[in-house]
N, C-alpha and C positions, 0 to 999 in steps of 0.2 A: 832678107825676111822684111817684116813689115816696122816702121818706127810711129812708136807716140808722138803727140803735136810737141812733148816737151824733147824729144829727139832721144828717147830713151829706147831702146829695143824691146819689142815685142812681145816682154814678158806677161803674164796672166797678173790679169784683177780683182785688186777688193774695193768695191764700193762703200760707202760709210755716208747714208743721209741724215741729219740730226742736226737740229736746231736746241739750244740756243748756237751759237758759233765759238763758245771756249768750250763748250762737252765733245762739239764733232772736233777738236782742235786735240782735243786729250785722246780721243778714241785713233784717229789717224796716226798722232805722233806714236802709239804704243805700237801701230801696226809697221809703220815706218820703223821704227827700232830695230823690231826684229825681226822682220820680213823682204825689206827692203831689197837685198839684194838677190831675189828672186820672184819678188810680185811689184807692181806697180798699186801705190794705193789711191783712192780716187775720192774726195769728198767733198760732197756737195749740200747744200741745206734742204732742199725737197724732195719729195718724192715725184714731183715730174721732173727736177733737172736730174735725180738719179732713176730713169725713166729714159732718160736722151742719150744720160750716159754708157748706159747698155745696149742703147740700139746701135748707137755711134760706135761701138764695141765690136756688133756684130755684124755691124757693114765694113768695118776695117776688118774681117777676120782675127779679131785678138781674141783669149777665151779670160772667163769671167767667173773666178774661184770661188769668190764669196761678196752674197751684199746685208749688211748693218744697216739697218734702216729704222730708227723708233716711232715710225708713224707710215705704215700698210697707202694710204692716201687712197685716192678713186679719181684714176683718169679719165680723160674726154671721151675715152670707148667702154670703159666701164670698168676697166680690171683697176687690180691695186699692182705697185710697183714688185711687188713677191709675182702676180700671176706673170706679170712682161715676163719679169725674170727666168720663170720656168721656161715659158713658151719660149725662150731666146737661150736658152741657157738649160738642157733636160740635169745636166749634172752639177749646175751652181750648187751651193747651199745657204740655206736660207737663215736671219737669223733677226728677232723682233732685239732691237737694243732698247731695256729697261733699267732705270735705276736699282739702286741696292736698297731693298728691303718695299719694292715695288708689288711683290706679290699677297700685299695687306691687301692692296690697294685694290678696289670691286672694279671698278674702274678698266684698270691696269689686266687683272686675271682673267675676267670673262676677255677682252683682246686675247690675251694668248690662246686660251680653252679655245675659243672659234678659230684664231688660224690656222694652230694643231688639227683643230677635228678637220676643219678645210684642206688640211693639208698644202696648205699655202708658205710654212713655213718647217723649218729641220728642228726647232729650236729657242727657245728665249737668248739669249745673251745678257748678262750683267756685265753693266757698262762700268768701265775700269777706272776705282775711287782711289787709286796710288798707284803708284812707280817703280817697281814692273809688279804688277797685277797677274800674276802666275797664273790664279785662277782663271781670268779672263782668256787669258793663249792659254792654258786646257783647251780650254772650249774652241778656240781659233784652232787651234794644231788637231785638234780629233776631227773639223772639217775641213782642215786642208789635206789631213791623209782618206777622207773618205772620199773626197773631188778625185785624187791625185787617182787614185787605184778606179775609181768609175771613168772618168775622160781618157785616161791612157795616154797621155803627153812624155810623159819620164819614158827613157825608154825601158823594155820590157824583158824578164829573165830572159824568157820564152817567146819561141815566134813557132808559128804552125802556117805553112805554107799546104793548099790544098783546092779541092774541089766544092766551091760554095751550097753545091746541093748532093755533096758526097756524106751516105749515113754517117760511113766510118772520120770522117773529120770533126763533122758535128758530134759527136761521142768524145773524140778526143779535145773537143772545147771545152767540151763539157766538163770535164774529169778534172780539165786543170782549172778550171775556174771552181768546182763545190769542193777543191781540196785548194783552194783560197792560191795558184800561183798564179800573176797576173801574166799575160798572154797578150802579144796582137795577132792576128790575123791578117795573109795575105792570100789572095785569090791566087789559081797559079794560073790563070792567062794574063794576069797584072803586070806590066813590067819589073815593079820593085820585085816581081817572086823570082823571077828571072835570075836578079842580081845578089839575091840570099843565095837561092839555091849554089849560083855558078860561084859564090865565093865559100861556097863549102863543097867545092867541088863535085858539084852532083848537075843532072838535066832535067829538064823538064818532064815533069812524067804525069800519070794518073796516079802517083803516090799518095799519100800525105806523110810531111816532111815536116818533122820536129828537130826546127832548132834550137842549140841550149846558148846559153852564151857564155859558154865554156870554149866554145867552137865544133863539140858533137853536133852530129845529126846523126837522126833515127829514123827509118824510112820505114813507116806502115808498123809502129810500132805495138807492140802491147800492152794492154794495160797494165804489166804485173815491171814488163820492161822501161815502161813511161815512166811510171810509181817508183820506182830505182831508180831514173836518171835523175832527179828533182830530191833525194837525199830520202825516201821511205824505205821503211825494212819492208820486203814481200816475202821472204825465205823466214821460214817460223826455226824460235834460238835454239842448238843447237841441243841445252836439255829440253828433252820431251814431255821433261812431265812438273804440271803443274795445280796449285790447292785451286783455280778456276779461271775458265775459259767462256771467256764471252763472246758469242757471233751475233755479230751486226756493231755497229759501230755508228749506230743514230744516236738524238739523244739520252735512250736511257740506258743502250750499249754501254757509250762513256759516260755518264754517270754511274753505272755499276763498276767501272774500269777504276774512274777516280776516286772511289770512296772505299773499292778491295783495296787497291796500292796502297793508298794511304795508309790503310792500317797493317799493310806487313804481308797482304795474305800473296802469293804469286799467280801472278794472272796474266794473261794471254787473250788478246782482242782480233778477232776474224771477219774481217770486212770484204765484202767480193767484188766492193764498187769506193766509193769515193766518203771521207768522214761525212759525219752527217746524216745522211739518209735522204730520205724527204723535205725536211726540213732546211737540209744543207741548201736546199734551191729555194727558200722560201727570201726576197726581196726584202724582207722587214720584218723582224717583228714584232709589231708595240705591245705587246700586253706581258710582255716577258718582266717575271720581274728584276728590279732594281737597275732593267736598261729604261730609264727613260724616254731617251729618246728612240727608241728602235733599237734592236742592233738585226742586221743580217742574218740570216741560216748557216752561211758560210762565216760566218766570225765568231758568234756561236759556239758552232762546232770546232774552229780550229783551238780558240782559245781552252776547250772544255779538252781536246787531243793534246795538246800542248801538256795542259794541269795532270791527265794522267800519265804521260811520258816524263815527266820532271819528278815522279813517283816511283818512278822505277817499271811501269808497266809494259810488257810487250806488246807489239803492234806486228800483223802479218797480213798488209796490204793488199789488196787486187788479187785476195783469193779467197774461195769459195770452201764452205764446208758443206762435208758431200753426205758424209755416214755422221751417226753415232750411235755405239752400242759398249757393251760393257764385258769386263773383265776382271782375275780376281785381284785386281789392282787398284780395280772402280771402272770410270768412264773413259773410251777411245774416241776419239772424233777424227772422223777420216777431213783432211786438209788437202787441196789437187793443187801442185799434180801429186800424187799419189807421197803423201803423207800423213800423217798419227801421230798424236801426243795422248798422254792421260793427261787425267782432269780429274780432282777427289769433287767439283762440282760442277755442272755446266750452266750458265744462265743465256735461255735466246733470248734476242731482241734483233732477230731479220727484218722486222718491222713489214712492211708494206711493198706492193708494187704500185704505180698507176695502172687504173682498168685502161685498157684501150676502145676506140669509138665503136669496134664494130665495123664500119661501113666499111665493105670491103675496093669499093672505087676508090677511096682512100689511101688507102694502103701504100702505090707510089710514090706521093706524096707524102711519108713522113722522114721528119728531116729535112725535107723538102717546100715548108709552108705546115707541114703536120708537126707541131712538138707536145710532149707530154712534159709536164714543169713550166716552168719557165727562167731560166737561168739570166744574169746579166747583159749577158755577150746576144741572148737571143733578144729580147728588148731593146736593143740600138739596133738590131737589123731590120724594127720597122718601125726609125723613126721616119716622121711623117705622114706615117704610110697608116694603113686601116689592117688593125687587132682584134681578134675574135678570141673568148676563152669562155672555153666552158666547164660548167663546173661552179655549184651554188654554197662550198664550203668557204672557209676559213685561209684559203690554201687559194682558192681560187678569185677571192677578195684580194687578198695582196698584191697575186698577180697581175691584177687590173689593176688598181692603182700602182705599179710599178712601169708598167708600159704608158698608161695615162701621160708618163713624162716624157714619152718617146713618142708616140704614135698619134696621129693628125688624129683617127677616129678610135674608141675601145667602147667593144658591146661584147655584155657576159649577159652568156645564154645560159637560162634554171631552166630546168625540166618542173620544178616547180612548183608549184602556186604561192609561192609566199617564199623569202630571205629568212624570215626570223630564226626559224626554226632550226636552219645551219652552220649563220655566218653572225658570229659577233655586232656589235648593235655600233661599236663605233666604227668597223670597217663600214657598214651598212650607210653611216650618215658621212662620212670619209667619201665613199664611192660616187654621192649625189652629190656631192661640192665637188668631185676636180671633173663631175663629168661626163661622166663613165655612164653608157645607155646598157638600162638593164631588161631584157626581154624575158618575161618568165613564161613557162611551160611552151618551150622552146628547142627544139632538138634538131643535130645535124642529120640530116638523112642521105646526103650526096656533097660530091660537088669534083670540080678539075681544073686544068689548065694543064700550057705548053708548056713541060718538063719543071715548073715549081704551081705549088698552089696560087688559083688566083680567085678563085669563087666556088662557094658551096651554095650548096642546096638545105633551108631549115624549112620545116615544120612545124605551124602553130598549134599544138598538143589539144587546143582546146577549139580549133574550129578546120581544123586538119589542112590549112592551108598552108601549100608552101611555093616559098620565093626563094630567089637568087640574090643573092647575099655578095657582090668584091668584098675580095680579103686578101690583106700579104702572106698571110700568116693567121694559123689557128693554134690556142694555147690549152692543151685539154688539160684540166684536173677533176677527174669525176667520181673519185672514190678512189679504191683500193683493195689489192687482192693479197692476203698474204704468202709471205715465201715461208714455206712446210711441206712443198712436196717430198721435200729429199729425207722428213723425220721418218723413224720407224712410226711401224704398228701402236708399240707401245706408248707412243704419247700422245696422249686423246687430243681428238682436234672436233670442233663440232664439224656439219655438213659445207660449211663454207671453207674449213681450212684453218681456225682460229685457235689457238691452242687452249684447252681445257686448265682452269688452274684452282686449288686452293677447294671451299665446296662443293663447285662445280662439277670437279673428278668424280665424286662419292653421288654427287644427285645425278648426273647422265650417266656414269659411267658403272655404279653400283661396289658392291663389294669385289666384284671381280677385277675390279679396273684401281683398286686399292685395296692389296692385302697385309695392308697395315697393320698394325694396333691401335697407334696414335695416328687424329689426322694430319690431313699435308696442310703442309703451312700456311699463310697467304703468301700467294704467289708459286708456288710451289704445283708443278704436275701431273699427272697420275705414275711420271719413276721421282723416286724418293731422293732427292740430290742435283734435280733437274728442276731448274726454274723461269718463266716464262715472264717479259714484261715490253711495256709499251704497246704497241699498234698490234704488233702479234698474238695480245693475248686476248681472249676474249673477254669481252665485257669492263678492255679497258676506256678510258676520257682521248681520247683524240687530239690531244694537247700537249703544246712540249714541255710546258712544266709539269704534268702528270705524269709522263713520260721522265721525267728526269726524274722525280717525287718515287718511282716502281723503282729508277735503277739505286737507285742513294738505300730505300729501304730494302731491295732485295739481299744488299750485302750483309745483314745482320743474321737473314735464313739462312746462309750459305754457311757463316758461325756454327749456326746451331746444326745445320747435317752434318759439317766435320766435327765438328767437337760430341756429338751421338755417334757418331759412329767409332772416334776413338773411346767412348768410354763403352761400347759395348766391346770392344775387341774386334773390332768390322775396318775392314778395307772400304774408304769414305765407294760410295754408289754399292753399295754390297745391297741385293734386292732378295725382300725374307720369299 
């Protein structure tokens, strides 16, 4: 174990850069009083000294968890101390120290806004002015929690041993990451893999092995077996009748689950992959209401899941809905494998799947250099390397920014002539500040490599010229297709597969599609009592906040449907 100059063991470091001396000492004292047992606090006076401390730590193989500085400075190489910190320690949490009330000072406010927009700091930190200052410590604790989960220094509950180029190993890791399960990955060729497998009584093989902290070993587990192993419910509850079945656990489905279960409706959520849907793989959502520092998609989804669960909502994880029908008792939902449940009402929140590149010669490189979405563990796989992101929407922008923390070079390929129509302005500004190379009117048309992707062929759509671009990984976020091919014909969809709701049902399907006297409710499909929310619905706004709004609003419509059926003496789900 490395030893610091003070003779202390090589614990992670917190660097505090601040003047005057008494203020720096006050910050350092609060940190040492609370965290000295597990972190070393390094107070310095200037940004230049802070940069030196960061470089020394990196040279010594130390980890720096937090940098707090009241001045970004401008060093000899033209970088600020925050930029130096990010280059040396991609997972470090960086805070600008400000005085209480300084947000009213124009210069300070401008500095905060500029550094946030440029992605140089994670947030501002109000300097403690009394002891103990729990508001200060709440910010520090949040920083440390995020850093600890990102950097992976502590023992993990789960270890995955497998081939780094294996599609199944990659899928297992993605499921764990999106479900908020910290884990470590050990390539099967590494000596540590042999030791882990031997400790579990297993020999090396081509299988993907999941080792749990309680000693259990899962060899090539199914998604359901994996989910059950870390405590998620995968079986449909014994009672098979519900007031509401929600199909899909993305933001819209989780919102519907929270509001329905909180209002006393017996609710079941069926999710075939992982909690959070596409949003669950977003590294940072900066514009979601109430999260000023931003929140990862996985964190937001896990909070919503826990919220629904404590209200009594039932979940069937890693299970897919495969059929929807009616009988005398209401709706019948078929759930693999070979289970059915009855429901008074159904909410479709199945979301969408990323569209594929459609380049035949790149198919062998899926999960071996070609990835759909961009989870945290995938970003770390290109540390100091070159990454390409394909797409022009917010998800692509967020992925590019996250990758820029680790990769030496990040290029964003966009088919369109501008980003303004498809991406939020704050992301466009931050991409520029982060040094992401944005190439407009560009598309991947080929590529190759020896066992792993090494290069792609990029066509300039304006000139037709094709260039060969070396890369370590390509992350594809080019729009999506709805997951609706399993639905019956009575649920009307447009030619792209998006579900029609509300006025669109009659406008496109006519009276034959809606034989009822009263018009369809907001978010109601062509079947009374079946609703659609989120990205699966035609006309939805492809934003997390919008999906959450639809998921919460739809519950009042569910109540209306159930009340209507009771008043008419009909079984819920009855079709006239």
